[in-house]
PDB file of N, CA, C, O and CB in Angstrom:
ATOM      1  N   MET A   1       2.967-104.406  29.003  1.00  0.00           N
ATOM      2  CA  MET A   1       2.052-103.824  27.861  1.00  0.00           C
ATOM      3  C   MET A   1       2.494-104.578  26.767  1.00  0.00           C
ATOM      4  O   MET A   1       1.585-105.052  26.085  1.00  0.00           O
ATOM      5  CB  MET A   1       2.168-102.208  27.552  1.00  0.00           C
ATOM      6  N   LYS A   2       3.661-104.824  26.406  1.00  0.00           N
ATOM      7  CA  LYS A   2       4.308-105.471  25.368  1.00  0.00           C
ATOM      8  C   LYS A   2       3.708-107.065  25.485  1.00  0.00           C
ATOM      9  O   LYS A   2       3.055-107.534  24.553  1.00  0.00           O
ATOM     10  CB  LYS A   2       6.009-105.296  25.543  1.00  0.00           C
ATOM     11  N   VAL A   3       3.903-107.609  26.340  1.00  0.00           N
ATOM     12  CA  VAL A   3       3.484-108.998  26.688  1.00  0.00           C
ATOM     13  C   VAL A   3       1.893-108.988  26.246  1.00  0.00           C
ATOM     14  O   VAL A   3       1.540-109.850  25.442  1.00  0.00           O
ATOM     15  CB  VAL A   3       3.751-109.362  28.413  1.00  0.00           C
ATOM     16  N   LEU A   4       1.050-108.169  26.677  1.00  0.00           N
ATOM     17  CA  LEU A   4      -0.290-108.215  25.986  1.00  0.00           C
ATOM     18  C   LEU A   4      -0.639-107.512  24.741  1.00  0.00           C
ATOM     19  O   LEU A   4      -1.791-107.310  24.356  1.00  0.00           O
ATOM     20  CB  LEU A   4      -1.178-107.789  26.825  1.00  0.00           C
ATOM     21  N   GLY A   5       0.623-107.093  24.038  1.00  0.00           N
ATOM     22  CA  GLY A   5       0.081-106.639  22.592  1.00  0.00           C
ATOM     23  C   GLY A   5      -0.021-105.473  22.406  1.00  0.00           C
ATOM     24  O   GLY A   5      -0.103-105.041  21.256  1.00  0.00           O
ATOM     25  N   PHE A   6      -0.042-104.659  23.486  1.00  0.00           N
ATOM     26  CA  PHE A   6      -0.406-103.005  23.219  1.00  0.00           C
ATOM     27  C   PHE A   6       0.766-102.310  22.859  1.00  0.00           C
ATOM     28  O   PHE A   6       0.544-101.262  22.253  1.00  0.00           O
ATOM     29  CB  PHE A   6      -1.007-102.182  24.540  1.00  0.00           C
ATOM     30  N   VAL A   7       2.156-102.638  23.089  1.00  0.00           N
ATOM     31  CA  VAL A   7       3.103-101.743  22.721  1.00  0.00           C
ATOM     32  C   VAL A   7       3.928-102.880  21.657  1.00  0.00           C
ATOM     33  O   VAL A   7       3.932-104.110  21.720  1.00  0.00           O
ATOM     34  CB  VAL A   7       3.995-101.030  24.145  1.00  0.00           C
ATOM     35  N   GLN A   8       4.587-101.994  20.705  1.00  0.00           N
ATOM     36  CA  GLN A   8       5.327-102.680  19.791  1.00  0.00           C
ATOM     37  C   GLN A   8       6.808-103.116  20.384  1.00  0.00           C
ATOM     38  O   GLN A   8       7.303-104.242  20.343  1.00  0.00           O
ATOM     39  CB  GLN A   8       5.415-101.790  18.546  1.00  0.00           C
ATOM     40  N   ARG A   9       7.340-101.994  20.909  1.00  0.00           N
ATOM     41  CA  ARG A   9       8.927-102.134  21.334  1.00  0.00           C
ATOM     42  C   ARG A   9       8.772-101.147  22.398  1.00  0.00           C
ATOM     43  O   ARG A   9       8.022-100.171  22.395  1.00  0.00           O
ATOM     44  CB  ARG A   9      10.243-101.725  20.100  1.00  0.00           C
ATOM     45  N   PHE A  10       9.787-101.626  23.540  1.00  0.00           N
ATOM     46  CA  PHE A  10       9.802-100.794  24.782  1.00  0.00           C
ATOM     47  C   PHE A  10      10.862 -99.845  24.303  1.00  0.00           C
ATOM     48  O   PHE A  10      11.900-100.071  23.681  1.00  0.00           O
ATOM     49  CB  PHE A  10      10.156-101.606  26.251  1.00  0.00           C
ATOM     50  N   GLY A  11      10.185 -98.389  24.882  1.00  0.00           N
ATOM     51  CA  GLY A  11      11.368 -97.356  25.053  1.00  0.00           C
ATOM     52  C   GLY A  11      11.066 -96.490  23.783  1.00  0.00           C
ATOM     53  O   GLY A  11      11.817 -95.524  23.657  1.00  0.00           O
ATOM     54  N   VAL A  12      10.104 -96.654  22.814  1.00  0.00           N
ATOM     55  CA  VAL A  12      10.003 -96.023  21.609  1.00  0.00           C
ATOM     56  C   VAL A  12       8.793 -95.003  21.703  1.00  0.00           C
ATOM     57  O   VAL A  12       8.779 -94.053  20.920  1.00  0.00           O
ATOM     58  CB  VAL A  12       9.849 -97.071  20.489  1.00  0.00           C
ATOM     59  N   GLY A  13       7.879 -95.148  22.539  1.00  0.00           N
ATOM     60  CA  GLY A  13       6.652 -94.130  22.607  1.00  0.00           C
ATOM     61  C   GLY A  13       6.859 -92.776  22.979  1.00  0.00           C
ATOM     62  O   GLY A  13       6.438 -91.819  22.330  1.00  0.00           O
ATOM     63  N   ILE A  14       7.574 -92.701  24.129  1.00  0.00           N
ATOM     64  CA  ILE A  14       7.807 -91.211  24.628  1.00  0.00           C
ATOM     65  C   ILE A  14       8.967 -90.397  23.307  1.00  0.00           C
ATOM     66  O   ILE A  14       8.863 -89.184  23.129  1.00  0.00           O
ATOM     67  CB  ILE A  14       8.696 -91.321  26.523  1.00  0.00           C
ATOM     68  N   ALA A  15       9.760 -91.028  22.679  1.00  0.00           N
ATOM     69  CA  ALA A  15      10.355 -90.272  21.745  1.00  0.00           C
ATOM     70  C   ALA A  15       9.795 -89.983  20.460  1.00  0.00           C
ATOM     71  O   ALA A  15      10.173 -89.066  19.731  1.00  0.00           O
ATOM     72  CB  ALA A  15      11.404 -90.749  21.562  1.00  0.00           C
ATOM     73  N   THR A  16       8.606 -91.041  20.133  1.00  0.00           N
ATOM     74  CA  THR A  16       7.689 -90.874  19.083  1.00  0.00           C
ATOM     75  C   THR A  16       6.795 -89.794  19.374  1.00  0.00           C
ATOM     76  O   THR A  16       6.451 -89.087  18.427  1.00  0.00           O
ATOM     77  CB  THR A  16       6.962 -92.066  18.819  1.00  0.00           C
ATOM     78  N   ALA A  17       6.375 -89.553  20.480  1.00  0.00           N
ATOM     79  CA  ALA A  17       5.385 -88.552  20.994  1.00  0.00           C
ATOM     80  C   ALA A  17       6.159 -87.057  20.913  1.00  0.00           C
ATOM     81  O   ALA A  17       5.833 -86.010  20.354  1.00  0.00           O
ATOM     82  CB  ALA A  17       4.900 -88.978  22.645  1.00  0.00           C
ATOM     83  N   ARG A  18       7.075 -87.348  21.548  1.00  0.00           N
ATOM     84  CA  ARG A  18       7.972 -85.720  21.508  1.00  0.00           C
ATOM     85  C   ARG A  18       8.187 -85.367  19.984  1.00  0.00           C
ATOM     86  O   ARG A  18       8.131 -84.197  19.604  1.00  0.00           O
ATOM     87  CB  ARG A  18       9.803 -85.778  22.328  1.00  0.00           C
ATOM     88  N   SER A  19       8.401 -86.270  19.245  1.00  0.00           N
ATOM     89  CA  SER A  19       8.976 -85.875  17.664  1.00  0.00           C
ATOM     90  C   SER A  19       7.834 -85.583  17.140  1.00  0.00           C
ATOM     91  O   SER A  19       7.902 -84.678  16.307  1.00  0.00           O
ATOM     92  CB  SER A  19       9.773 -87.037  16.688  1.00  0.00           C
ATOM     93  N   ALA A  20       6.523 -86.138  17.372  1.00  0.00           N
ATOM     94  CA  ALA A  20       5.541 -85.985  16.531  1.00  0.00           C
ATOM     95  C   ALA A  20       4.616 -84.349  16.887  1.00  0.00           C
ATOM     96  O   ALA A  20       3.960 -83.722  16.056  1.00  0.00           O
ATOM     97  CB  ALA A  20       4.650 -87.438  16.716  1.00  0.00           C
ATOM     98  N   LEU A  21       4.830 -83.981  18.317  1.00  0.00           N
ATOM     99  CA  LEU A  21       4.467 -83.052  18.743  1.00  0.00           C
ATOM    100  C   LEU A  21       5.418 -81.892  18.337  1.00  0.00           C
ATOM    101  O   LEU A  21       4.919 -80.773  18.212  1.00  0.00           O
ATOM    102  CB  LEU A  21       4.255 -83.301  19.964  1.00  0.00           C
ATOM    103  N   GLN A  22       6.481 -82.031  18.163  1.00  0.00           N
ATOM    104  CA  GLN A  22       7.467 -80.972  17.994  1.00  0.00           C
ATOM    105  C   GLN A  22       7.026 -80.449  16.529  1.00  0.00           C
ATOM    106  O   GLN A  22       6.794 -79.299  16.155  1.00  0.00           O
ATOM    107  CB  GLN A  22       9.119 -81.539  18.117  1.00  0.00           C
ATOM    108  N   LYS A  23       6.983 -81.759  15.772  1.00  0.00           N
ATOM    109  CA  LYS A  23       6.785 -81.338  14.340  1.00  0.00           C
ATOM    110  C   LYS A  23       5.337 -80.621  14.092  1.00  0.00           C
ATOM    111  O   LYS A  23       5.121 -80.012  13.044  1.00  0.00           O
ATOM    112  CB  LYS A  23       6.917 -82.665  13.388  1.00  0.00           C
ATOM    113  N   ASN A  24       4.509 -80.721  14.973  1.00  0.00           N
ATOM    114  CA  ASN A  24       3.129 -80.125  14.787  1.00  0.00           C
ATOM    115  C   ASN A  24       3.175 -78.679  15.527  1.00  0.00           C
ATOM    116  O   ASN A  24       2.203 -77.931  15.427  1.00  0.00           O
ATOM    117  CB  ASN A  24       1.908 -81.158  15.460  1.00  0.00           C
ATOM    118  N   GLY A  25       4.215 -78.337  16.203  1.00  0.00           N
ATOM    119  CA  GLY A  25       4.512 -77.158  16.570  1.00  0.00           C
ATOM    120  C   GLY A  25       3.706 -76.922  18.153  1.00  0.00           C
ATOM    121  O   GLY A  25       3.204 -75.850  18.491  1.00  0.00           O
ATOM    122  N   ASN A  26       3.719 -77.931  18.833  1.00  0.00           N
ATOM    123  CA  ASN A  26       3.427 -78.071  20.217  1.00  0.00           C
ATOM    124  C   ASN A  26       4.534 -77.958  21.163  1.00  0.00           C
ATOM    125  O   ASN A  26       5.670 -78.313  20.848  1.00  0.00           O
ATOM    126  CB  ASN A  26       2.831 -79.266  20.420  1.00  0.00           C
ATOM    127  N   ALA A  27       4.251 -77.484  22.298  1.00  0.00           N
ATOM    128  CA  ALA A  27       5.028 -77.615  23.475  1.00  0.00           C
ATOM    129  C   ALA A  27       5.427 -78.964  23.928  1.00  0.00           C
ATOM    130  O   ALA A  27       4.517 -79.774  24.104  1.00  0.00           O
ATOM    131  CB  ALA A  27       4.364 -77.029  24.478  1.00  0.00           C
ATOM    132  N   PRO A  28       6.724 -79.353  24.157  1.00  0.00           N
ATOM    133  CA  PRO A  28       6.994 -80.573  24.628  1.00  0.00           C
ATOM    134  C   PRO A  28       6.141 -81.244  25.705  1.00  0.00           C
ATOM    135  O   PRO A  28       5.906 -80.581  26.715  1.00  0.00           O
ATOM    136  CB  PRO A  28       8.190 -80.499  25.027  1.00  0.00           C
ATOM    137  N   PRO A  29       5.680 -82.409  25.610  1.00  0.00           N
ATOM    138  CA  PRO A  29       4.672 -83.024  26.772  1.00  0.00           C
ATOM    139  C   PRO A  29       5.454 -83.116  27.837  1.00  0.00           C
ATOM    140  O   PRO A  29       6.637 -82.782  27.759  1.00  0.00           O
ATOM    141  CB  PRO A  29       3.996 -84.479  26.522  1.00  0.00           C
ATOM    142  N   ASP A  30       4.880 -83.607  29.048  1.00  0.00           N
ATOM    143  CA  ASP A  30       5.420 -83.748  30.146  1.00  0.00           C
ATOM    144  C   ASP A  30       4.849 -85.168  30.493  1.00  0.00           C
ATOM    145  O   ASP A  30       3.663 -85.485  30.403  1.00  0.00           O
ATOM    146  CB  ASP A  30       5.156 -82.585  31.075  1.00  0.00           C
ATOM    147  N   PHE A  31       5.888 -85.977  30.908  1.00  0.00           N
ATOM    148  CA  PHE A  31       5.671 -87.368  31.069  1.00  0.00           C
ATOM    149  C   PHE A  31       5.932 -87.539  32.684  1.00  0.00           C
ATOM    150  O   PHE A  31       6.738 -86.899  33.360  1.00  0.00           O
ATOM    151  CB  PHE A  31       6.699 -88.294  30.053  1.00  0.00           C
ATOM    152  N   ASP A  32       5.172 -88.416  33.055  1.00  0.00           N
ATOM    153  CA  ASP A  32       5.156 -88.941  34.628  1.00  0.00           C
ATOM    154  C   ASP A  32       5.322 -90.371  34.446  1.00  0.00           C
ATOM    155  O   ASP A  32       4.303 -91.026  34.222  1.00  0.00           O
ATOM    156  CB  ASP A  32       3.690 -88.616  35.557  1.00  0.00           C
ATOM    157  N   VAL A  33       6.471 -90.974  34.507  1.00  0.00           N
ATOM    158  CA  VAL A  33       6.635 -92.306  34.265  1.00  0.00           C
ATOM    159  C   VAL A  33       6.680 -93.092  35.663  1.00  0.00           C
ATOM    160  O   VAL A  33       7.576 -92.918  36.490  1.00  0.00           O
ATOM    161  CB  VAL A  33       7.901 -92.497  33.412  1.00  0.00           C
ATOM    162  N   GLN A  34       5.555 -94.018  35.835  1.00  0.00           N
ATOM    163  CA  GLN A  34       5.648 -94.727  37.128  1.00  0.00           C
ATOM    164  C   GLN A  34       5.932 -96.202  37.014  1.00  0.00           C
ATOM    165  O   GLN A  34       6.013 -96.576  35.844  1.00  0.00           O
ATOM    166  CB  GLN A  34       4.388 -94.552  37.887  1.00  0.00           C
ATOM    167  N   PRO A  35       6.111 -97.162  37.952  1.00  0.00           N
ATOM    168  CA  PRO A  35       6.396 -98.442  37.647  1.00  0.00           C
ATOM    169  C   PRO A  35       4.950 -99.151  37.157  1.00  0.00           C
ATOM    170  O   PRO A  35       4.994-100.213  36.535  1.00  0.00           O
ATOM    171  CB  PRO A  35       7.101 -99.123  38.936  1.00  0.00           C
ATOM    172  N   THR A  36       3.915 -98.629  37.411  1.00  0.00           N
ATOM    173  CA  THR A  36       2.665 -99.074  37.052  1.00  0.00           C
ATOM    174  C   THR A  36       1.994 -98.392  36.030  1.00  0.00           C
ATOM    175  O   THR A  36       1.074 -98.981  35.462  1.00  0.00           O
ATOM    176  CB  THR A  36       1.911 -99.091  38.070  1.00  0.00           C
ATOM    177  N   HIS A  37       2.310 -97.193  35.677  1.00  0.00           N
ATOM    178  CA  HIS A  37       1.681 -96.431  34.507  1.00  0.00           C
ATOM    179  C   HIS A  37       2.727 -95.218  33.968  1.00  0.00           C
ATOM    180  O   HIS A  37       3.817 -95.006  34.500  1.00  0.00           O
ATOM    181  CB  HIS A  37       0.170 -95.743  35.043  1.00  0.00           C
ATOM    182  N   VAL A  38       2.299 -94.605  33.034  1.00  0.00           N
ATOM    183  CA  VAL A  38       2.748 -93.501  32.435  1.00  0.00           C
ATOM    184  C   VAL A  38       1.759 -92.428  32.316  1.00  0.00           C
ATOM    185  O   VAL A  38       0.714 -92.780  31.769  1.00  0.00           O
ATOM    186  CB  VAL A  38       3.240 -93.832  31.243  1.00  0.00           C
ATOM    187  N   ARG A  39       1.829 -91.161  32.705  1.00  0.00           N
ATOM    188  CA  ARG A  39       0.950 -90.155  32.375  1.00  0.00           C
ATOM    189  C   ARG A  39       1.568 -89.287  31.428  1.00  0.00           C
ATOM    190  O   ARG A  39       2.767 -89.064  31.596  1.00  0.00           O
ATOM    191  CB  ARG A  39       0.506 -89.449  33.506  1.00  0.00           C
ATOM    192  N   CYS A  40       0.921 -88.698  30.363  1.00  0.00           N
ATOM    193  CA  CYS A  40       1.525 -87.817  29.553  1.00  0.00           C
ATOM    194  C   CYS A  40       0.437 -86.702  29.445  1.00  0.00           C
ATOM    195  O   CYS A  40      -0.750 -86.993  29.294  1.00  0.00           O
ATOM    196  CB  CYS A  40       1.988 -88.470  28.201  1.00  0.00           C
ATOM    197  N   THR A  41       0.895 -85.388  29.528  1.00  0.00           N
ATOM    198  CA  THR A  41       0.163 -84.096  29.548  1.00  0.00           C
ATOM    199  C   THR A  41       0.632 -83.627  28.240  1.00  0.00           C
ATOM    200  O   THR A  41       1.849 -83.525  28.089  1.00  0.00           O
ATOM    201  CB  THR A  41       0.484 -83.064  30.819  1.00  0.00           C
ATOM    202  N   VAL A  42      -0.225 -83.298  27.183  1.00  0.00           N
ATOM    203  CA  VAL A  42       0.032 -82.619  25.855  1.00  0.00           C
ATOM    204  C   VAL A  42      -0.769 -81.538  25.842  1.00  0.00           C
ATOM    205  O   VAL A  42      -1.998 -81.466  25.880  1.00  0.00           O
ATOM    206  CB  VAL A  42      -0.220 -83.441  24.628  1.00  0.00           C
ATOM    207  N   TRP A  43       0.233 -80.533  25.772  1.00  0.00           N
ATOM    208  CA  TRP A  43      -0.235 -79.059  25.830  1.00  0.00           C
ATOM    209  C   TRP A  43      -0.701 -78.703  24.361  1.00  0.00           C
ATOM    210  O   TRP A  43      -0.174 -79.162  23.348  1.00  0.00           O
ATOM    211  CB  TRP A  43       1.025 -77.998  26.355  1.00  0.00           C
ATOM    212  N   ARG A  44      -1.735 -77.842  24.388  1.00  0.00           N
ATOM    213  CA  ARG A  44      -2.387 -77.657  23.020  1.00  0.00           C
ATOM    214  C   ARG A  44      -1.487 -76.391  22.168  1.00  0.00           C
ATOM    215  O   ARG A  44      -0.879 -75.551  22.831  1.00  0.00           O
ATOM    216  CB  ARG A  44      -4.161 -77.194  23.280  1.00  0.00           C
ATOM    217  N   ARG A  45      -1.477 -76.365  21.046  1.00  0.00           N
ATOM    218  CA  ARG A  45      -0.668 -75.409  20.301  1.00  0.00           C
ATOM    219  C   ARG A  45      -1.404 -74.096  20.286  1.00  0.00           C
ATOM    220  O   ARG A  45      -2.612 -73.901  20.155  1.00  0.00           O
ATOM    221  CB  ARG A  45      -0.372 -75.901  18.859  1.00  0.00           C
ATOM    222  N   ARG A  46      -0.401 -73.219  20.450  1.00  0.00           N
ATOM    223  CA  ARG A  46      -0.848 -71.716  20.447  1.00  0.00           C
ATOM    224  C   ARG A  46      -0.555 -71.026  19.214  1.00  0.00           C
ATOM    225  O   ARG A  46      -0.856 -69.839  19.084  1.00  0.00           O
ATOM    226  CB  ARG A  46      -0.181 -70.915  21.547  1.00  0.00           C
TER     227      ARG A  46
END
């Protein structure tokens, strides 16, 4: 993804998502990291 220009740096997105969701009052996201993809489940705020 970096080579294709879709991400700025490796290893930053998951920490950024967790931080943003925490600041918004959401539950922590669930990440399923695989060699070919990453699936992120974001739970709505209650």
